[in-house]
C-alpha positions in Angstrom: -48.7 112.8 145.1 -46.0 112.3 143.5 -48.3 114.1 140.7 -49.3 116.6 142.3 -45.5 117.5 144.2 -44.0 117.4 140.6 -47.0 119.7 139.0 -45.9 122.0 142.8 -42.1 121.6 141.5 -42.5 122.6 138.1 -45.2 125.7 139.2 -42.2 126.8 141.5 -39.5 126.2 138.7 -41.6 128.4 136.3 -42.8 130.9 138.6 -38.5 131.7 139.6 -37.9 131.8 135.0 -40.5 134.2 134.9 -39.4 136.5 137.7 -35.5 135.5 136.6 -36.8 137.1 133.3 -38.7 140.0 134.6 -35.2 140.9 136.6 -33.0 140.2 133.3 -35.8 142.8 131.7 -35.4 144.9 134.0 -31.6 145.3 134.0 -32.0 145.2 130.4 -34.0 148.6 130.1 -32.6 150.4 133.0 -29.3 149.0 130.6 -31.3 150.3 128.0 -31.6 153.8 129.3 -28.2 155.0 130.7 -27.1 153.9 127.3 -29.9 156.2 125.2 -28.8 158.6 128.3 -25.6 158.2 127.9 -26.0 158.9 123.3 -28.5 161.8 124.4 -25.5 163.4 126.4 -22.7 162.2 124.0 -24.4 164.2 121.7 -25.4 166.7 123.4 -21.6 167.3 124.4 -20.8 166.7 120.6 -22.8 170.1 119.3 -21.8 171.7 122.4 -18.3 171.5 121.1 -18.9 172.1 117.6 -21.1 175.4 118.3 -17.9 176.1 120.8 -14.8 175.0 118.5 -16.3 175.8 114.7 -17.1 179.7 115.2 -18.4 181.5 112.2 -15.9 182.7 109.9 -16.2 186.3 109.5 -15.5 186.6 105.8 -17.6 187.8 102.6 -20.8 186.5 101.6 -23.3 187.4 99.2 -26.4 185.7 97.5 -28.9 187.2 95.2 -32.7 184.7 95.1 -35.6 185.6 93.6 -38.2 185.8 96.0 -41.2 183.9 94.4 -39.1 181.3 93.2 -36.0 180.7 94.9 -34.5 181.0 91.9 -30.5 182.0 93.1 -29.1 184.5 90.5 -26.0 185.1 92.4 -23.8 183.2 95.2 -20.5 183.3 96.6 -20.0 181.7 100.2 -23.8 181.4 100.7 -23.5 178.3 102.9 -20.3 179.9 105.3 -21.1 180.8 108.1 -20.8 184.3 109.5 -22.2 186.6 112.2 -25.6 187.8 111.0 -25.2 191.0 113.9 -29.0 192.8 114.0 -30.1 190.5 111.0 -30.4 188.5 114.2 -33.1 190.6 114.8 -35.5 189.6 111.3 -36.1 186.4 113.2 -37.4 187.8 116.7 -39.5 190.4 114.5 -41.1 187.3 112.4 -41.7 185.7 115.8 -43.4 188.7 117.3 -45.6 188.5 113.6 -46.4 184.8 114.6 -47.7 186.0 117.8 -50.2 188.6 116.8 -51.6 186.3 113.8 -52.2 184.3 116.5 -54.2 186.4 118.7 -51.8 186.4 121.5 -50.2 189.6 121.5 -52.1 192.4 120.2 -50.2 196.2 119.0 -51.7 198.4 121.8 -50.2 194.9 124.7 -47.2 197.0 126.9 -43.8 194.9 126.6 -42.4 195.7 130.4 -38.5 196.4 130.4 -36.3 194.5 132.8 -32.9 195.6 133.6 -31.2 192.9 131.3 -33.0 194.7 129.0 -32.0 198.5 129.9 -28.5 197.7 129.6 -28.1 196.4 126.4 -25.0 198.3 124.3 -25.9 200.8 121.4 -28.1 200.9 119.3 -30.6 201.6 121.5 -34.2 203.9 122.2 -32.0 203.8 126.2 -35.3 201.9 128.0 -35.7 202.2 131.4 -36.1 199.9 133.9 -39.2 199.5 135.0 -41.1 201.0 131.9 -43.3 199.6 129.6 -43.1 199.8 125.4 -46.4 199.3 123.3 -46.1 196.2 121.0 -46.1 198.5 117.6 -43.5 201.1 119.0 -40.9 198.2 119.9 -41.7 196.6 115.9 -40.7 200.2 114.8 -37.8 200.0 116.8 -36.4 197.2 115.8 -37.2 198.4 111.3 -35.8 201.8 111.9 -33.4 202.3 114.8 -32.6 198.3 115.3 -32.7 198.7 118.9 -31.4 196.8 120.9 -32.8 196.9 124.5 -36.3 196.9 122.3 -34.9 193.6 120.7 -34.1 191.8 124.1 -38.2 192.6 126.4 -39.3 191.0 123.1 -38.0 188.3 123.4 -38.7 187.9 126.6 -42.2 189.5 126.6 -42.7 186.4 124.1 -40.0 183.4 125.8 -39.6 184.4 129.6 -36.5 185.1 129.4 -34.0 185.7 126.3 -32.2 182.8 127.0 -35.2 180.4 126.3 -36.6 182.8 123.4 -33.2 182.3 121.9 -34.1 178.8 121.4 -37.6 179.2 120.5 -35.8 181.3 117.3 -33.5 178.4 116.7 -36.4 175.6 116.7 -37.9 178.4 114.2 -34.8 178.6 112.0 -34.8 174.7 111.5 -38.5 174.5 110.6 -37.8 177.2 107.4 -35.2 175.1 106.8 -32.2 177.5 108.1 -29.2 174.4 108.4 -26.4 176.7 109.5 -28.5 179.5 111.6 -27.9 179.0 115.5 -29.2 181.4 117.9 -28.1 182.8 121.3 -29.8 186.4 122.0 -32.8 188.4 120.2 -30.4 191.3 119.2 -27.6 190.1 117.2 -25.1 191.9 120.0 -22.1 190.0 119.9 -21.7 185.8 120.8 -19.2 184.0 119.5 -22.0 180.7 119.1 -24.6 182.8 117.5 -24.2 182.3 113.8 -25.9 182.6 110.1 -25.2 182.3 106.3 -26.4 184.3 103.4 -28.6 181.4 101.9 -30.5 181.5 105.1 -30.7 185.1 105.6 -32.7 184.9 102.4 -34.5 181.8 102.9 -35.9 183.9 106.1 -36.5 187.0 104.4 -38.7 185.4 102.1 -40.5 184.0 105.1 -41.4 187.0 106.1 -42.7 187.7 103.1 -45.0 184.8 102.0 -46.4 184.2 106.1 -46.2 187.8 107.2 -47.1 189.7 104.5 -49.3 191.8 106.5 -46.5 193.2 108.9 -43.9 193.6 106.2 -44.7 196.8 105.5 -42.8 197.9 108.7 -39.7 197.2 107.1 -39.8 199.8 104.6 -41.1 202.5 107.4 -38.3 205.9 106.9 -39.0 207.3 110.3 -39.9 206.5 113.8 -40.6 209.5 116.6 -40.6 208.1 119.9 -40.2 209.7 123.1 -39.6 212.9 121.3 -36.1 211.4 119.0 -37.1 211.0 115.5 -34.7 208.2 113.9 -34.1 207.6 110.9 -34.2 203.7 109.2 -30.2 202.4 109.6 -31.1 201.1 105.6 -30.5 204.3 103.5 -29.8 201.6 100.2 -33.8 202.5 100.7 -32.9 206.5 99.8 -31.6 206.1 96.8 -31.4 202.3 94.8 -35.3 202.3 93.2 -37.6 199.9 94.5 -36.1 199.1 97.4 -38.8 198.4 100.6 -36.5 196.7 103.8 -35.2 194.7 105.2 -32.5 194.6 108.1 -29.2 196.2 108.2 -26.2 194.9 110.4 -23.0 195.2 111.7 -20.6 194.4 114.6 -16.6 194.5 114.3 -16.5 191.2 113.4 -19.0 190.9 111.0 -18.0 193.7 108.6 -21.3 195.2 107.5 -24.0 193.5 107.0 -27.5 193.4 104.8 -30.6 191.9 103.7 -32.4 193.9 101.0 -35.8 193.5 99.4 -36.2 195.6 95.4 -39.6 194.8 93.7 -39.5 195.9 90.1 -41.8 195.4 87.6 -43.6 192.8 89.0 -40.6 191.1 90.2 -38.8 191.0 93.2 -36.0 189.8 94.4 -33.7 189.5 97.8 -30.5 190.8 98.5 -28.0 189.9 100.8 -24.5 190.1 101.4 -21.9 189.7 105.0 -18.9 191.1 105.2 -18.9 194.7 103.7 -16.2 196.9 104.9 -18.2 200.0 105.0 -21.8 200.5 105.3 -21.6 203.0 101.3 -19.3 200.3 100.2 -21.7 197.7 100.4 -25.0 199.4 99.7 -22.6 199.7 96.1 -22.4 196.5 96.2 -25.8 195.7 96.8 -26.6 197.8 94.0 -24.6 196.2 92.0 -25.6 192.5 93.2 -29.2 193.3 91.9 -28.5 195.5 88.7 -27.3 192.4 87.2 -29.5 190.0 88.4 -32.3 192.1 87.1 -30.8 192.3 84.1 -31.7 188.3 83.5 -34.7 186.9 82.9 -36.5 184.7 85.2 -35.2 180.7 84.3 -32.2 182.0 83.5 -29.5 181.4 85.7 -29.4 179.3 89.2 -31.7 176.4 91.0 -34.3 176.3 93.4 -33.7 176.9 96.4 -36.3 174.9 99.4 -39.3 175.4 98.8 -41.3 177.8 100.9 -42.7 176.1 104.2 -45.6 176.9 105.3 -46.6 178.2 108.7 -47.6 175.4 111.1 -49.2 176.3 113.8 -50.0 173.2 115.9 -46.5 171.7 115.4 -45.2 174.5 116.6 -42.9 174.5 119.4 -45.3 176.0 121.8 -44.3 179.6 122.0 -45.5 181.4 125.7 -48.1 184.3 125.5 -47.3 187.6 127.7 -49.9 186.4 130.4 -47.6 183.4 131.1 -44.6 184.5 130.1 -42.2 183.6 133.3 -41.7 186.6 136.0 -38.4 185.9 136.3 -35.7 186.8 133.7 -32.5 184.7 133.2 -30.0 187.6 132.9 -27.0 187.1 130.4 -23.6 187.2 131.7 -21.3 187.3 128.6 -18.9 190.2 129.1 -19.8 191.8 126.4 -15.7 193.4 125.8 -14.5 189.7 126.5 -16.8 188.5 123.5 -15.6 191.3 121.4 -11.9 191.0 122.2 -12.3 186.6 121.2 -14.6 187.4 118.5 -12.1 189.8 117.3 -9.0 187.6 117.6 -10.7 184.8 116.1 -11.1 187.0 112.5 -7.7 187.2 111.9 -7.2 182.9 110.9 -10.2 183.4 108.7 -10.2 186.2 106.4 -10.8 185.7 102.3 -9.2 187.1 99.7 -12.7 189.2 99.0 -12.1 191.0 102.8 -8.3 190.9 102.7 -8.2 195.0 103.6 -9.8 194.0 106.6 -7.1 193.0 108.6 -5.8 192.6 112.0 -5.4 196.1 112.4 -8.5 196.5 111.6 -9.4 193.9 114.2 -7.8 195.6 116.8 -10.2 198.7 116.2 -13.0 195.9 117.1 -11.8 196.2 120.2 -11.0 199.8 120.6 -14.1 201.1 119.0 -16.8 199.5 118.6 -19.8 199.0 120.8 -23.1 198.5 118.6 -25.0 196.0 117.3 -25.5 197.4 114.7 -23.7 201.0 114.1 -24.1 200.8 109.8 -24.8 204.5 109.3 -24.3 205.6 112.6 -20.6 205.0 111.5 -19.8 208.6 112.6 -17.9 210.1 116.0 -16.4 213.3 116.6 -12.7 213.4 118.4 -12.3 216.5 121.1 -8.8 215.9 121.5 -5.1 213.9 122.1 -3.9 213.2 125.2 -0.5 212.1 126.6 -2.4 210.3 129.3 -5.5 207.6 128.7 -6.8 208.9 131.9 -7.3 212.7 129.9 -8.7 211.3 126.8 -11.8 209.8 129.1 -12.3 212.5 131.2 -12.3 214.7 127.9 -14.2 212.2 126.3 -16.8 212.1 129.1 -16.9 215.6 129.9 -17.8 216.5 126.1 -20.5 213.3 125.9 -22.2 215.8 129.1 -22.1 218.5 127.5 -23.6 217.8 124.9 -26.3 214.7 126.3 -29.6 214.3 124.7 -27.6 214.8 121.4 -24.8 211.7 121.5 -27.7 209.8 123.8 -26.0 206.5 121.6 -22.7 207.6 121.8 -19.9 205.3 122.8 -16.9 207.4 124.6 -14.2 205.4 122.3 -10.1 205.9 123.3 -7.9 205.2 120.4 -4.0 205.1 119.8 -2.2 204.0 117.0 1.2 201.6 117.5 4.4 203.4 118.8 6.0 203.9 122.4 4.9 207.5 122.5 1.5 207.8 120.2 -1.2 209.8 121.7 -4.2 208.6 123.1 -7.5 209.7 120.7 -10.6 211.8 122.6 -13.8 210.2 120.5 -17.2 210.0 120.8 -18.2 207.2 118.4 -21.5 205.3 117.3 -23.3 208.5 115.6 -24.7 209.4 112.7 -22.9 211.8 110.2 -25.2 214.5 110.3 -25.4 214.2 114.2 -21.4 214.9 114.4 -21.6 217.5 112.5 -23.9 219.0 115.2 -22.2 218.3 118.1 -18.9 219.9 117.1 -20.5 222.7 116.2 -22.5 223.0 119.8 -18.5 222.1 121.2 -16.9 225.1 118.7 -18.8 227.6 120.3 -17.9 226.5 123.6 -14.5 227.0 122.3 -14.0 222.8 122.5 -11.7 221.0 120.0 -13.8 219.1 117.8 -13.1 217.1 114.8 -16.0 215.0 112.8 -14.7 211.2 112.1 -15.1 208.3 110.2 -15.4 205.9 112.8 -16.3 202.6 110.3 
């Protein structure tokens, strides 16, 4: 009996020990879970703070690489973070090409246009809420017109919402080895925490060529007609520099004039990247000089290899929702465009390098007044229809000219410019126009006896 009692007592104590052990392990696991969650939260908050307090540097950078070998032939500030502007659309197109290659999307599919997409700032196709655009037209609109409304429509079509698509863009950037890049939208319109680097854009350009050779030809499209309007490609380097067949221009006031160019001569292809050009023409001339110098060097004569070209690994990719499964509810970005422009302009002044000293604080202020484009580039001309003592009268005059000119200046933006000085007049302007359009606008207004002057608004 004693033996049985002892055994029973031992068994009871054993059960208590097991119970206490289970409780301890549960508490331990719970504590580990809390610590892990806490670590993730701390890491997430840290990354968010980095994104908020370390915006792009908005200064000059350039790079030239051999498209096949990755050899770096020239590099200045190649890893500095800069605002990519409409170079962003290279990734938007990359993901659309991915979807085409996987068979999830066809060139003839129709992309719905949301209210969010339709209200994007120029440059744009003028898409209306509720309408649709054919996939191939969207591609051509991005490659030539750099249409922000079409870019957002594509992002929503593939990702369900623009913000979700931006996350997919960033994940793809990491997969391709783009370490300095974060995307926040599909268009390149101003966002303080959207940035990239010359090296990353060279990497993306190479990936487009190697992984999407079938679609690369779209970047060399010279003209595109949509809804009765013929639009020229913003990349005017293709018109005069032998061998150029792409890829993308970009401009917002806080970034300066950006360009990723691809050129092939004598069986050798180079990729050039320039950030922070002072004007479209100056940027193009500088790019030509960089490419000339790079072609003068033989293969293997300079530089080092950049990262190997990553292969497409569709089975390992983060899934991109197909068009049919995309969320119907679109998350609308409530960011105030002009507030972001002001913040970017004010943040630019402290980050000007010696190479960009001519772009001073006055230029930064002009961003707030004159910039209303995610990719103005060659459309940096405008017209001035008078100078007035009162701002309201200047706005009325510009709006009246816009109404009279109608479709001709559909992409133009009313801008009221004023020089320093207490009694300086308010100048009524329409900006964001190609030079030929600006000249035609003044010709038409002249027939109506309205004072007009062509201006370079860049």
